[in-house]
DONU-410252 format. One record per residue (C-alpha): x, y, z. Coordinates in Angstrom, 2 decimals. Example, Ala and Ser with C-alpha at 12.3 -4.5 7.8 and 13.67 -1.06 7.14 Angstrom:
REM residues 2
c1, c2, c3
12.30, -4.50, 7.80
13.67, -1.06, 7.14
END
This chain:
REM residues 324
c1, c2, c3
61.73, -27.17, 6.91
63.47, -24.41, 8.78
65.94, -25.65, 11.36
66.68, -24.04, 14.68
69.96, -24.47, 16.48
69.60, -26.63, 19.56
71.34, -26.21, 22.90
72.76, -28.87, 25.19
70.16, -30.23, 27.59
71.33, -32.39, 30.46
73.14, -30.42, 33.09
71.55, -27.05, 33.66
69.50, -24.31, 31.98
67.86, -26.79, 29.79
71.19, -27.49, 30.94
74.70, -26.36, 31.52
76.58, -28.22, 28.80
78.10, -31.20, 30.55
78.76, -33.50, 27.64
82.30, -32.19, 27.31
85.71, -33.39, 28.46
86.63, -32.25, 31.95
89.92, -30.88, 33.16
90.68, -29.66, 36.62
92.45, -26.39, 37.27
93.01, -27.23, 40.92
92.20, -30.18, 43.11
93.08, -28.23, 46.22
91.34, -25.36, 48.01
88.08, -24.22, 46.45
88.54, -26.76, 43.68
86.89, -24.87, 40.83
86.46, -26.93, 37.70
87.62, -25.42, 34.46
86.25, -27.57, 31.68
89.02, -27.52, 29.14
91.09, -30.10, 27.40
94.07, -29.64, 25.13
94.77, -31.91, 22.22
97.49, -34.41, 23.13
96.38, -34.60, 26.77
94.61, -37.94, 26.89
92.94, -37.19, 23.57
92.38, -40.24, 21.36
92.77, -40.04, 17.61
89.35, -39.59, 15.94
90.00, -42.22, 13.27
91.73, -44.67, 15.61
90.14, -47.77, 17.12
88.25, -47.27, 20.35
89.51, -49.54, 23.13
87.62, -50.20, 26.39
90.89, -50.24, 28.30
92.11, -47.07, 26.63
91.13, -43.42, 26.40
87.46, -42.63, 26.55
85.70, -41.04, 23.59
86.79, -37.40, 23.63
84.73, -35.51, 21.08
85.89, -31.97, 21.82
89.36, -30.62, 22.43
90.81, -27.21, 23.21
87.73, -26.23, 25.16
87.38, -23.68, 27.93
83.88, -22.38, 27.32
82.35, -23.58, 30.60
83.47, -21.71, 33.68
82.47, -21.68, 37.33
80.08, -21.16, 38.93
78.26, -23.51, 36.51
80.21, -26.53, 37.72
82.31, -26.73, 40.89
84.12, -29.44, 42.75
82.05, -30.31, 45.82
83.48, -30.80, 49.31
83.43, -34.57, 48.75
85.58, -34.24, 45.62
82.70, -34.90, 43.21
81.54, -32.24, 40.71
78.33, -30.36, 41.38
76.25, -28.72, 38.65
74.35, -25.48, 39.23
70.71, -25.47, 38.12
68.82, -22.17, 37.96
66.31, -21.90, 40.76
67.33, -25.07, 42.57
71.05, -24.70, 43.25
73.85, -27.24, 43.02
73.16, -30.93, 42.53
75.03, -34.13, 41.85
74.99, -35.12, 38.21
75.98, -38.72, 37.43
77.10, -37.87, 33.89
79.33, -35.05, 35.08
80.79, -37.26, 37.80
81.48, -40.12, 35.40
83.10, -37.81, 32.86
85.33, -36.35, 35.55
86.53, -39.86, 36.36
86.96, -40.70, 32.68
89.03, -37.56, 32.17
91.25, -38.59, 35.08
91.62, -42.09, 33.64
92.84, -40.68, 30.35
95.26, -38.41, 32.13
96.56, -41.35, 34.15
97.20, -43.34, 30.98
99.32, -40.46, 29.74
101.24, -39.42, 32.85
100.88, -42.30, 35.37
100.32, -39.70, 38.06
98.85, -41.39, 41.14
96.73, -38.29, 41.80
94.81, -39.00, 38.60
94.42, -42.67, 39.52
93.00, -41.65, 42.90
90.41, -39.47, 41.17
89.34, -42.39, 38.97
88.81, -44.64, 41.97
87.26, -41.91, 44.12
84.58, -41.24, 41.50
84.10, -44.98, 40.94
83.60, -45.44, 44.70
81.07, -42.60, 44.67
79.17, -44.31, 41.87
79.11, -47.61, 43.75
77.91, -45.94, 46.95
75.26, -43.81, 45.24
73.75, -46.51, 43.05
70.14, -47.25, 43.96
68.25, -50.18, 42.49
70.92, -50.39, 39.81
70.61, -46.74, 38.79
72.10, -43.34, 39.33
69.23, -40.96, 39.88
68.66, -37.27, 39.29
66.87, -36.09, 42.41
65.11, -33.07, 40.94
62.42, -32.50, 38.35
63.71, -31.79, 34.86
62.05, -30.32, 31.79
62.91, -30.89, 28.16
60.77, -29.79, 25.22
57.75, -29.15, 27.45
58.06, -32.69, 28.80
58.61, -33.34, 32.48
60.84, -35.91, 34.11
59.67, -36.19, 37.70
62.27, -36.95, 40.35
63.85, -39.35, 40.82
64.65, -40.13, 37.20
67.52, -41.93, 35.54
69.25, -41.65, 32.19
70.61, -44.27, 29.81
73.56, -41.99, 29.16
74.35, -41.78, 32.87
74.13, -45.57, 33.12
76.38, -45.98, 30.10
79.06, -43.53, 31.14
79.10, -44.96, 34.66
79.63, -48.40, 33.10
82.54, -46.99, 31.11
84.21, -45.61, 34.22
83.48, -48.61, 36.44
84.86, -51.01, 33.83
88.09, -49.02, 33.75
88.27, -48.92, 37.55
87.87, -52.70, 37.53
90.70, -53.04, 35.03
92.93, -50.83, 37.18
92.32, -52.69, 40.41
90.73, -56.08, 39.77
88.22, -55.12, 42.48
84.96, -56.90, 41.66
82.82, -54.31, 43.42
83.30, -52.09, 40.37
82.39, -54.88, 37.98
79.32, -55.81, 40.03
78.14, -52.20, 40.18
78.43, -51.95, 36.40
76.47, -55.18, 36.04
73.73, -53.88, 38.34
73.31, -50.98, 35.92
72.20, -53.31, 33.13
68.62, -54.41, 34.07
67.00, -50.99, 33.37
67.99, -51.48, 29.72
65.74, -54.54, 29.59
62.58, -52.72, 30.70
60.76, -50.22, 28.45
60.23, -46.62, 29.50
56.52, -47.36, 29.86
57.46, -49.71, 32.72
60.01, -47.36, 34.30
62.91, -48.59, 32.22
65.18, -46.81, 29.74
64.48, -47.99, 26.15
61.77, -46.87, 23.81
61.39, -48.63, 20.50
62.39, -46.33, 17.68
59.11, -45.06, 16.29
57.42, -48.22, 17.64
59.63, -50.63, 15.70
59.87, -53.61, 18.05
63.25, -54.70, 16.70
64.90, -51.30, 17.27
65.49, -50.47, 20.95
66.53, -46.87, 21.60
68.12, -46.22, 24.99
66.91, -42.81, 26.13
69.14, -40.14, 27.61
65.82, -38.62, 28.71
63.18, -41.33, 29.29
60.31, -39.01, 28.40
56.86, -39.89, 27.17
56.50, -39.26, 24.28
60.07, -40.17, 23.29
62.73, -37.54, 22.69
65.32, -39.78, 20.95
68.44, -37.73, 21.75
71.16, -38.96, 19.41
74.42, -38.21, 21.21
73.23, -39.62, 24.54
72.18, -42.78, 22.75
75.60, -43.27, 21.18
77.39, -42.61, 24.48
75.16, -45.33, 25.95
76.24, -47.80, 23.27
79.88, -47.14, 24.17
79.06, -47.93, 27.80
77.41, -51.23, 26.89
80.45, -52.16, 24.82
82.77, -51.32, 27.71
80.75, -53.46, 30.12
80.73, -56.36, 27.66
84.53, -56.22, 27.58
84.76, -57.09, 31.29
81.58, -59.20, 31.52
81.15, -61.04, 28.21
78.31, -63.24, 29.52
76.28, -60.35, 30.92
74.09, -59.72, 27.88
75.59, -56.26, 27.40
77.11, -57.26, 24.06
73.76, -58.35, 22.62
72.21, -55.05, 23.77
75.07, -53.19, 22.15
74.58, -55.14, 18.91
70.84, -54.42, 18.91
71.64, -50.76, 19.55
73.98, -50.64, 16.55
71.17, -51.97, 14.37
68.90, -49.23, 15.67
71.53, -46.59, 14.96
72.05, -47.88, 11.43
68.31, -47.66, 10.73
67.81, -44.36, 12.52
70.64, -42.19, 11.17
68.86, -41.00, 7.98
66.10, -39.55, 10.16
68.59, -37.28, 11.91
69.90, -35.73, 8.71
68.54, -32.38, 7.55
70.25, -30.98, 4.51
73.63, -32.34, 5.48
73.63, -31.52, 9.19
72.42, -33.52, 12.16
69.48, -32.74, 14.37
69.98, -33.11, 18.12
66.94, -35.32, 18.68
63.66, -36.37, 17.08
61.24, -34.66, 19.44
59.83, -32.58, 16.58
58.17, -35.81, 15.44
56.86, -36.80, 18.86
55.95, -33.48, 20.53
53.19, -31.41, 18.94
54.17, -27.95, 17.73
57.92, -28.49, 17.68
60.17, -27.75, 14.73
63.30, -29.75, 13.93
66.45, -28.34, 15.53
69.90, -28.56, 14.03
72.44, -29.62, 16.61
74.88, -26.92, 17.69
78.40, -27.01, 16.19
79.65, -28.65, 19.38
77.08, -31.40, 19.07
77.76, -31.86, 15.36
81.35, -32.60, 16.42
80.17, -35.00, 19.13
77.96, -36.89, 16.65
80.84, -37.21, 14.19
83.31, -38.35, 16.83
80.96, -40.96, 18.26
80.08, -42.33, 14.83
83.78, -42.74, 14.05
84.39, -44.49, 17.36
81.49, -46.87, 16.78
82.60, -47.52, 13.20
86.04, -48.45, 14.54
84.39, -51.24, 16.53
82.84, -52.75, 13.42
82.95, -51.24, 9.95
79.63, -49.64, 8.97
79.30, -47.67, 5.74
76.29, -45.70, 7.01
78.13, -44.58, 10.15
81.01, -43.38, 7.95
78.69, -41.72, 5.46
76.96, -39.54, 8.05
80.18, -38.84, 9.93
81.73, -37.56, 6.70
78.60, -35.66, 5.64
78.01, -33.92, 8.97
81.67, -33.08, 9.39
81.87, -31.57, 5.91
78.78, -29.41, 6.38
79.25, -28.28, 9.98
80.87, -25.09, 11.22
83.76, -25.56, 13.61
82.88, -25.65, 17.33
83.33, -22.39, 19.15
86.33, -21.76, 21.31
END
């Protein structure tokens, strides 16, 4: 089958690409965000072990391809994403990644300004959590499917967990731990009942936590893997929460699902071509090929898995380098 190159979804124009490391050019004045990140600045080693207390998964380095006005720092110090036709909105993923970037920088330089950003974003997440979720308060469209406001995302839940768990480690303040725990119940309820998991192609033993909880399912791969990292991070600060068993179930799903994302040696972004009539499979962009590889290596570091390594090696070998 002929593959088309996919574009990033969540964040703007089918979206502004937000699944990238964030760096701040200036935290003063207008506060424009320049999304760039140089290797060696809070950038973990791809083949190293992922640690919940350490640097977050950083799949792309040396990036500066996203410029204002797509993303700006709002007057409250939280990033805002510009959406065509509707203006600037909060985006929980962007906010969480901003905090995670600052956490990595703080590990490297111990600059209190970076620590303050971590806790400021964590406080924003605590304050803006509703019924355990961080909502997108606008309608969103992906592959001719509509997500009616307010909608939530497993990826947003997972990355918020990752930041909140780190804020808890920094401070010992249980409000961060409790907020992360409140984010867990939506993972126990299927999308059909306003939750976040589908079962991968109706296999009842394979929960798939949806970045976009659409009906029919979209099965976005990178968002799913980011979610697994979040569950692992939460389990590290709340071992009796049930997050670890969800993470383990998610790993089993990933192990079973990976062959379905492979098309001639490259990864597809999602599986919507099997669930939405008239769609063709789309090869992930070079940036997303890199993200898939990096996440698979991080997850393999948490428990050796030959299939994770196989597809990480295969997709890396057959993918063009990311732009930039």
